[in-house]
C-alpha positions in Angstrom: -15.2 -12.7 -16.5 -16.5 -9.4 -15.4 -15.3 -5.8 -16.1 -14.9 -3.9 -12.9 -13.3 -0.8 -11.5 -11.2 -0.8 -8.4 -12.9 1.6 -5.9 -11.0 0.9 -2.7 -9.1 -1.6 -0.6 -9.8 -3.8 2.4 -7.5 -4.7 5.3 -8.0 -7.8 7.4 -5.5 -8.9 10.0 -7.5 -11.9 11.0 -8.2 -14.2 8.1 -7.7 -17.7 6.7 -3.9 -18.5 6.6 -4.2 -19.1 2.8 -5.1 -15.4 2.4 -2.1 -14.1 4.3 -0.2 -11.6 2.2 -2.9 -11.2 -0.4 -4.0 -7.7 -1.4 -7.8 -7.4 -1.1 -9.4 -4.7 -3.3 -13.0 -3.5 -3.4 -14.4 -3.5 -7.0 -17.6 -2.6 -8.6 -18.9 -4.0 -11.9 -18.6 -1.6 -14.8 -19.5 -1.3 -18.4 -17.0 -1.4 -21.3 -17.2 2.5 -21.2 -15.9 2.5 -17.6 -19.3 3.5 -16.1 -20.2 1.9 -12.8 -23.2 -0.4 -12.8 -25.8 -0.1 -10.0 -24.6 -3.3 -8.3 -23.1 -3.9 -4.9 -19.3 -3.7 -4.7 -17.4 -6.8 -3.7 -14.0 -7.8 -2.6 -11.5 -9.5 -4.9 -8.0 -10.8 -4.4 -5.6 -8.9 -6.5 -3.2 -11.2 -8.5 -1.8 -8.5 -10.9 -1.0 -5.4 -8.9 -4.0 -3.4 -9.7 -4.7 0.0 -8.1 -7.6 2.3 -7.3 -9.5 3.6 -10.3 -8.2 1.0 -12.7 -10.5 -1.0 -15.0 -9.8 -4.7 -14.4 -11.2 -8.1 -15.3 -12.4 -10.3 -12.5 -13.0 -14.0 -12.5 -15.7 -15.4 -10.1 -16.5 -18.7 -8.5 -14.2 -21.7 -8.9 -12.3 -19.8 -11.7 -11.0 -17.5 -9.1 -9.0 -20.4 -7.6 -7.1 -21.1 -10.8 -4.3 -18.6 -10.4 -0.9 -19.5 -8.8 -1.7 -17.1 -6.0 -5.2 -18.3 -5.2 -4.9 -22.0 -5.8 -6.8 -23.9 -3.1 -7.6 -20.7 -1.2 -11.1 -19.7 0.0 -11.5 -17.2 -2.8 -14.6 -16.4 -4.8 -13.3 -13.4 -6.8 -9.9 -12.6 -8.2 -8.5 -9.7 -10.3 -6.6 -11.4 -13.1 -5.9 -8.5 -15.5 -5.8 -4.7 -16.0 -7.3 -3.3 -19.2 -5.2 -1.0 -21.4 -8.1 -0.5 -23.8 -11.5 -1.9 -24.8 -13.0 -1.9 -28.3 -16.7 -2.7 -28.9 -18.0 -3.0 -32.5 -15.0 -1.2 -33.9 -15.1 1.7 -31.5 -12.6 2.2 -28.7 -14.8 2.6 -25.6 -12.0 2.8 -23.1 -8.3 3.6 -23.1 -6.1 3.7 -20.0 -4.8 7.2 -19.4 
């Protein structure tokens, strides 16, 4: 799983039928302190109702196809949770406002 921040959304009217109705969000990998990493953003199917600016966890590859919403769909990244807080080595590094 990856930590990522939602930085935008994507709209596609023409896509595989198994993606119809899915919300597509643009995410960028982040640190446990909510700092964006210098990596390219990517699109993930939102399975939990995430919104712009939220810190989320993303599963990639075949793991992205294990949710009820993405099962057997052509998906390589899925948002499967929204962080409320993160603690690293006893220190809270992120807390949702």
